[in-house]
N, CA, C and O atoms as a GROMACS GRO file, in nm:
protein
  248
    1MET      N    1  18.655   9.187  -5.287
    1MET     CA    2  18.595   9.235  -5.298
    1MET      C    3  18.510   9.285  -5.137
    1MET      O    4  18.493   9.212  -5.039
    2TYR      N    5  18.467   9.435  -5.152
    2TYR     CA    6  18.444   9.484  -5.008
    2TYR      C    7  18.501   9.553  -4.893
    2TYR      O    8  18.465   9.624  -4.798
    3LYS      N    9  18.646   9.480  -4.964
    3LYS     CA   10  18.781   9.522  -4.854
    3LYS      C   11  18.770   9.427  -4.726
    3LYS      O   12  18.803   9.450  -4.610
    4PHE      N   13  18.716   9.315  -4.784
    4PHE     CA   14  18.691   9.196  -4.719
    4PHE      C   15  18.805   9.164  -4.621
    4PHE      O   16  18.883   9.116  -4.703
    5ALA      N   17  18.867   9.156  -4.508
    5ALA     CA   18  18.994   9.106  -4.470
    5ALA      C   19  18.953   9.050  -4.313
    5ALA      O   20  18.851   9.072  -4.247
    6ALA      N   21  19.100   8.949  -4.270
    6ALA     CA   22  19.078   8.957  -4.160
    6ALA      C   23  19.126   9.083  -4.079
    6ALA      O   24  19.195   9.168  -4.136
    7ALA      N   25  19.093   9.096  -3.951
    7ALA     CA   26  19.146   9.197  -3.837
    7ALA      C   27  19.294   9.169  -3.850
    7ALA      O   28  19.357   9.274  -3.857
    8SER      N   29  19.350   9.087  -3.854
    8SER     CA   30  19.535   9.046  -3.832
    8SER      C   31  19.573   8.981  -3.893
    8SER      O   32  19.486   8.975  -3.980
    9GLU      N   33  19.638   8.926  -3.917
    9GLU     CA   34  19.763   8.796  -4.012
    9GLU      C   35  19.685   8.687  -3.961
    9GLU      O   36  19.608   8.619  -4.029
   10ASN      N   37  19.711   8.670  -3.812
   10ASN     CA   38  19.656   8.558  -3.755
   10ASN      C   39  19.555   8.493  -3.730
   10ASN      O   40  19.550   8.376  -3.693
   11GLU      N   41  19.440   8.590  -3.755
   11GLU     CA   42  19.316   8.609  -3.689
   11GLU      C   43  19.212   8.506  -3.783
   11GLU      O   44  19.211   8.493  -3.906
   12THR      N   45  19.124   8.437  -3.677
   12THR     CA   46  19.009   8.386  -3.788
   12THR      C   47  18.931   8.420  -3.717
   12THR      O   48  18.996   8.339  -3.651
   13ILE      N   49  18.870   8.450  -3.669
   13ILE     CA   50  18.717   8.534  -3.593
   13ILE      C   51  18.687   8.626  -3.638
   13ILE      O   52  18.581   8.646  -3.699
   14VAL      N   53  18.783   8.711  -3.615
   14VAL     CA   54  18.714   8.900  -3.653
   14VAL      C   55  18.755   8.932  -3.799
   14VAL      O   56  18.876   8.944  -3.818
   15PHE      N   57  18.668   8.948  -3.908
   15PHE     CA   58  18.693   9.018  -4.024
   15PHE      C   59  18.627   9.168  -4.027
   15PHE      O   60  18.520   9.185  -3.969
   16GLY      N   61  18.675   9.248  -4.077
   16GLY     CA   62  18.647   9.398  -4.156
   16GLY      C   63  18.577   9.405  -4.294
   16GLY      O   64  18.606   9.325  -4.383
   17SER      N   65  18.508   9.476  -4.306
   17SER     CA   66  18.456   9.497  -4.452
   17SER      C   67  18.383   9.616  -4.480
   17SER      O   68  18.292   9.640  -4.401
   18ALA      N   69  18.400   9.696  -4.571
   18ALA     CA   70  18.323   9.796  -4.636
   18ALA      C   71  18.203   9.763  -4.630
   18ALA      O   72  18.171   9.644  -4.627
   19ARG      N   73  18.096   9.881  -4.626
   19ARG     CA   74  17.955   9.860  -4.603
   19ARG      C   75  17.876   9.843  -4.727
   19ARG      O   76  17.940   9.886  -4.823
   20PRO      N   77  17.748   9.791  -4.761
   20PRO     CA   78  17.722   9.758  -4.867
   20PRO      C   79  17.671   9.883  -4.901
   20PRO      O   80  17.658   9.980  -4.826
   21GLY      N   81  17.629   9.869  -5.091
   21GLY     CA   82  17.589   9.951  -5.141
   21GLY      C   83  17.459  10.013  -5.071
   21GLY      O   84  17.447   9.967  -4.957
   22TYR      N   85  17.356  10.105  -5.106
   22TYR     CA   86  17.266  10.176  -5.100
   22TYR      C   87  17.121  10.101  -5.096
   22TYR      O   88  17.035  10.085  -5.009
   23THR      N   89  17.137  10.055  -5.255
   23THR     CA   90  16.991   9.941  -5.277
   23THR      C   91  16.980   9.840  -5.212
   23THR      O   92  17.078   9.811  -5.142
   24ASN      N   93  16.902   9.780  -5.209
   24ASN     CA   94  16.842   9.677  -5.146
   24ASN      C   95  16.890   9.557  -5.221
   24ASN      O   96  16.892   9.444  -5.174
   25GLN      N   97  16.939   9.598  -5.377
   25GLN     CA   98  16.986   9.443  -5.413
   25GLN      C   99  17.130   9.453  -5.401
   25GLN      O  100  17.200   9.352  -5.402
   26GLN      N  101  17.181   9.581  -5.391
   26GLN     CA  102  17.357   9.573  -5.295
   26GLN      C  103  17.365   9.504  -5.169
   26GLN      O  104  17.445   9.413  -5.149
   27VAL      N  105  17.293   9.543  -5.093
   27VAL     CA  106  17.285   9.524  -4.936
   27VAL      C  107  17.233   9.342  -4.951
   27VAL      O  108  17.236   9.282  -4.843
   28ASN      N  109  17.203   9.289  -5.031
   28ASN     CA  110  17.125   9.149  -5.049
   28ASN      C  111  17.260   9.061  -5.149
   28ASN      O  112  17.287   8.941  -5.153
   29GLU      N  113  17.322   9.176  -5.219
   29GLU     CA  114  17.419   9.110  -5.230
   29GLU      C  115  17.577   9.093  -5.142
   29GLU      O  116  17.657   9.000  -5.153
   30TRP      N  117  17.584   9.188  -5.072
   30TRP     CA  118  17.659   9.202  -4.966
   30TRP      C  119  17.652   9.102  -4.900
   30TRP      O  120  17.748   9.026  -4.883
   31ILE      N  121  17.555   9.087  -4.860
   31ILE     CA  122  17.466   8.950  -4.705
   31ILE      C  123  17.525   8.807  -4.763
   31ILE      O  124  17.581   8.724  -4.691
   32GLU      N  125  17.506   8.791  -4.905
   32GLU     CA  126  17.521   8.687  -4.944
   32GLU      C  127  17.656   8.656  -4.967
   32GLU      O  128  17.694   8.539  -4.968
   33PHE      N  129  17.732   8.752  -4.986
   33PHE     CA  130  17.920   8.745  -5.025
   33PHE      C  131  17.937   8.724  -4.871
   33PHE      O  132  18.023   8.636  -4.863
   34MET      N  133  17.902   8.757  -4.755
   34MET     CA  134  17.931   8.721  -4.658
   34MET      C  135  17.900   8.622  -4.583
   34MET      O  136  17.968   8.588  -4.486
   35GLN      N  137  17.768   8.553  -4.629
   35GLN     CA  138  17.727   8.394  -4.591
   35GLN      C  139  17.800   8.300  -4.671
   35GLN      O  140  17.814   8.183  -4.635
   36ASP      N  141  17.837   8.338  -4.758
   36ASP     CA  142  17.965   8.211  -4.873
   36ASP      C  143  18.100   8.225  -4.805
   36ASP      O  144  18.208   8.185  -4.849
   37ARG      N  145  18.075   8.288  -4.689
   37ARG     CA  146  18.241   8.325  -4.619
   37ARG      C  147  18.203   8.276  -4.482
   37ARG      O  148  18.269   8.320  -4.387
   38SER      N  149  18.116   8.198  -4.460
   38SER     CA  150  18.050   8.161  -4.333
   38SER      C  151  18.026   8.255  -4.219
   38SER      O  152  18.002   8.214  -4.105
   39ILE      N  153  18.034   8.375  -4.249
   39ILE     CA  154  18.020   8.514  -4.172
   39ILE      C  155  17.875   8.461  -4.083
   39ILE      O  156  17.774   8.427  -4.144
   40GLN      N  157  17.882   8.461  -3.953
   40GLN     CA  158  17.757   8.446  -3.881
   40GLN      C  159  17.679   8.568  -3.833
   40GLN      O  160  17.557   8.570  -3.820
   41ARG      N  161  17.788   8.705  -3.800
   41ARG     CA  162  17.724   8.760  -3.719
   41ARG      C  163  17.773   8.892  -3.808
   41ARG      O  164  17.847   8.897  -3.906
   42VAL      N  165  17.694   9.010  -3.727
   42VAL     CA  166  17.754   9.162  -3.804
   42VAL      C  167  17.783   9.294  -3.690
   42VAL      O  168  17.697   9.323  -3.607
   43CYS      N  169  17.884   9.351  -3.696
   43CYS     CA  170  17.870   9.480  -3.627
   43CYS      C  171  17.888   9.577  -3.678
   43CYS      O  172  17.997   9.612  -3.722
   44CYS      N  173  17.772   9.648  -3.686
   44CYS     CA  174  17.752   9.793  -3.790
   44CYS      C  175  17.826   9.875  -3.683
   44CYS      O  176  17.795   9.898  -3.567
   45LEU      N  177  17.916   9.906  -3.744
   45LEU     CA  178  17.981  10.063  -3.689
   45LEU      C  179  17.944  10.197  -3.756
   45LEU      O  180  18.007  10.301  -3.736
   46LEU      N  181  17.811  10.184  -3.857
   46LEU     CA  182  17.764  10.339  -3.915
   46LEU      C  183  17.718  10.392  -3.851
   46LEU      O  184  17.631  10.355  -3.772
   47PRO      N  185  17.779  10.538  -3.870
   47PRO     CA  186  17.706  10.650  -3.790
   47PRO      C  187  17.546  10.680  -3.842
   47PRO      O  188  17.502  10.656  -3.954
   48GLU      N  189  17.498  10.721  -3.765
   48GLU     CA  190  17.330  10.760  -3.788
   48GLU      C  191  17.332  10.807  -3.959
   48GLU      O  192  17.256  10.768  -4.048
   49THR      N  193  17.427  10.887  -3.968
   49THR     CA  194  17.442  11.009  -4.075
   49THR      C  195  17.376  10.868  -4.167
   49THR      O  196  17.257  10.854  -4.194
   50GLN      N  197  17.482  10.777  -4.201
   50GLN     CA  198  17.504  10.714  -4.292
   50GLN      C  199  17.394  10.607  -4.314
   50GLN      O  200  17.353  10.572  -4.425
   51LEU      N  201  17.358  10.568  -4.217
   51LEU     CA  202  17.268  10.444  -4.155
   51LEU      C  203  17.122  10.492  -4.230
   51LEU      O  204  17.047  10.404  -4.272
   52THR      N  205  17.082  10.643  -4.245
   52THR     CA  206  16.946  10.691  -4.310
   52THR      C  207  16.922  10.684  -4.416
   52THR      O  208  16.815  10.713  -4.469
   53ARG      N  209  17.023  10.642  -4.467
   53ARG     CA  210  17.058  10.674  -4.654
   53ARG      C  211  16.998  10.448  -4.678
   53ARG      O  212  16.997  10.379  -4.780
   54TYR      N  213  16.970  10.422  -4.570
   54TYR     CA  214  16.924  10.252  -4.606
   54TYR      C  215  16.786  10.270  -4.532
   54TYR      O  216  16.741  10.334  -4.437
   55SER      N  217  16.732  10.159  -4.644
   55SER     CA  218  16.586  10.135  -4.569
   55SER      C  219  16.560  10.118  -4.427
   55SER      O  220  16.500  10.191  -4.347
   56ASP      N  221  16.631   9.980  -4.410
   56ASP     CA  222  16.606   9.929  -4.274
   56ASP      C  223  16.762   9.812  -4.273
   56ASP      O  224  16.747   9.690  -4.280
   57LEU      N  225  16.888   9.872  -4.265
   57LEU     CA  226  16.980   9.816  -4.262
   57LEU      C  227  17.002   9.683  -4.165
   57LEU      O  228  17.016   9.563  -4.188
   58LEU      N  229  17.000   9.771  -4.034
   58LEU     CA  230  16.989   9.666  -3.923
   58LEU      C  231  16.869   9.580  -3.928
   58LEU      O  232  16.883   9.459  -3.908
   59GLY      N  233  16.799   9.610  -3.944
   59GLY     CA  234  16.662   9.523  -3.968
   59GLY      C  235  16.715   9.403  -4.028
   59GLY      O  236  16.716   9.301  -3.959
   60VAL      N  237  16.773   9.399  -4.182
   60VAL     CA  238  16.803   9.311  -4.278
   60VAL      C  239  16.939   9.199  -4.240
   60VAL      O  240  16.978   9.088  -4.277
   61TYR      N  241  16.981   9.309  -4.141
   61TYR     CA  242  17.120   9.235  -4.073
   61TYR      C  243  17.091   9.138  -4.008
   61TYR      O  244  17.149   9.031  -4.027
   62ARG      N  245  16.978   9.154  -3.900
   62ARG     CA  246  16.910   9.065  -3.823
   62ARG      C  247  16.835   8.959  -3.894
   62ARG      O  248  16.771   8.875  -3.830
   0.00000   0.00000   0.00000
């Protein structure tokens, strides 16, 4: 789900993922998915043009 995977075959710290959907519910489900996998930090690489479609994605990540 979310194309979640380790950055490389032997990686135990860095993972990649597709962005969450645009609704608040989809964002919350994405965050819950990450928390269930013990993800503690998110590095968001979305461009400003995609971030504007969210109400406050970076704030929610914080």
